[in-house]
N, C-alpha and C positions, 0 to 999 in steps of 0.2 A: 504494500500500500504506500509506503514511504517513497518508493521509486516512482509510482504513478503520480503522487502529489508533486514530486520534483518536476516531472515532465509537464504537468499542468501549470506549475509556476513559471516554467520557461515560456510556455505559450502566453501566459498572462503578461510576462515582461515584454514579449514581442508585440503584443497588442498595445501595451503602453508606449513602446517606441514608435509604432505606427501612428498612434493617436497624437503623440507629441510632435512628430515630424510633419504631420499633415499630409499634403499631397502624395498619396500612394495609390498604386493601381488597385482597381477593384478585384482583380484576380488574386493579388497578394492578400487582401482582406478576406476574400472568400476562402482562400487556402488556410488561413489561420483559424477561421471559424470552423471549417471542416475538421481541422486537427483537434480543436477544442472539443467538438461534439464526439469525435472518435475516442479521445482520451477519457472523457466522462463516461461514455458507454462502456469502455473497458473497465473502468473503476467500479461501475455499478452493475456489472454483469450479473444477471439473475435477480436484480433488485429494481427492475424498471418501474415499479409502481410506487417507489418511495418518493415523497415530496421533493427532496433536494434534486433528484434526477429529473423529475417532471418539470420543475421550475427552470432548471438550467437548460434542458432540452428545448422547452418552449421558447425561452428567451433567445437561444442561439438560432433556432429556426427563424424567428422574427428578424434577428440581425442579418441572417443570410438573405432573407427576402428584401430587406432594406438595401443591401449591397446590390442585389439583382436590379433593383429599381434606381440604382445610381445614387443612393444616399450614403456615400462612403463614410462621412463623419458620424452620422447616426449609427451606422452599422458597427463601426469600431467601438464607440462608446457603449453601445448595448452589449456587444460581445464581451468587452472588458468587464463590465458590471456583472454579467452572468457568471463569468469564470471566477471573479473575485468573491461573489456571494457563495458559490459552490465550494470554493476553497475554505471560506470561513466556516460554512456549515460542516465541513469535514475535518475541521481543526487544522487546516493546512496553512493558516496565516499566523 
């Protein structure tokens, strides 16, 4: 579990860098969102009905949709918030 939290923290830091840097391609944002969703799914394997997973998954799906609609800044902020809250709920912060 500690290794998974470390990977998710790295994704969170990448999202922070993208957020702080600003103008970044939508494909980069989509890639980070996909990595975050994948990592959270791995961490929650077999527990997909638990509230932390459901909240994070929903928020990351919405962030992905924002990126598809070309709302890059909104997508990055939403994805970062979702990952941060998930890490907090899992004791990873």
